[in-house]
C-alpha positions, 0 to 999 in steps of 0.5 A: 665882016663876021668871018674877019672877027672870027679870024681875029679871034683865032689870032688872039688866042693861039696858045689856048688853041695849042693847049686845047690840042695837047689835051686832046692828044693826051686823052687820046693816048690815055684811051690807047693805053690799056686799063692795067697799064694806067692802073700801074702808072697811077700806082707808080705815081702814088708810090713816088709821092709816098717815098718822097714824103718819106724821104722828106720826113727822114731828112727832117728827122736827121736835121733834128738829130744833128742839132741835138747831137751837136748840143749834147756834145757842146754840153759834154765838153763844157761840163766834162771836168765837172766830176774832177772839179768836185773832187778838188773842192774837197782838197781846196777846202783842206787847204784853206782849213790848214791855213786858217788853223795854222795862222791861228796857232802861229805854228810854221811846222804845222803849216808845213805838215798841212801843205805836205798832206795836201800835196799827197792828196792832190797827186794821189787824186790826179794819179787815179785820173791817169796822171803819172809822174816821169822818172827822171833822175838817174835814168838814161836820157830820153829826148821825148820824156826829158828836155835838157836845160844844162849839159855837163861832161863827166868822166864816170859816165858812159852814156847820157844820164839825168843827173838832176831833175829841175822840173818834173814831167808828167804823162796822162793816160800814157801820153806825154803831156809835159817832158821833165826839164833836166840836167844831164851828164855825158862822157867827153869826147875822145879827143878831149878825154885824151887831152885831159888824161895826158894833162893829169899825167903831166901834172902828176909828173910835175907833182912827183918832180917837185916832191922829189926835189923838195925831199932832196932840198930837205936832205941837203939842208939836214947835211949842212 
């Protein structure tokens, strides 16, 4: 009866027996490992824990740095134009004072002078920031700098030339930010030019012939 209960106890705790056997095997293995090797293993475990802690600490520091850099970048973008805005405020103050003074004096010429002065101030400020006006009138047509709005034919030109600037274009730090809108003149096609010359010659011949006819008629009338 007692033996049966012992057998039942063994059947109820098979996992405990397996763990006990595993522990005994590990202890036997440790006893077989030399003291120097065990020390080296323990030191390796300590080094691993230290490296892991250092890695986790560096990762946390990097995450904090990334968040801080992202915040600083957003702040920089948000207030990047703060200096320019402050300088523009001075020109805006002059503009408002000019309007008030011109209204008080009822002087249109004075208002015109004030607006012209403010325009020069604004252009001068923007030039210091890297803005430059694109040269257009009289220049050879450049598809990168000039946007053609109107094209006319002209016998006096040998290439496509800008004859009128309809809207100024600008460069910013050497980069085109807006092309100039222009009117350009180009030489007519050879066929059209030949036809035009022929027509002009015919017209001249007709005018000359009519002139001779009129002179002859006048002479005949005088003889009569």
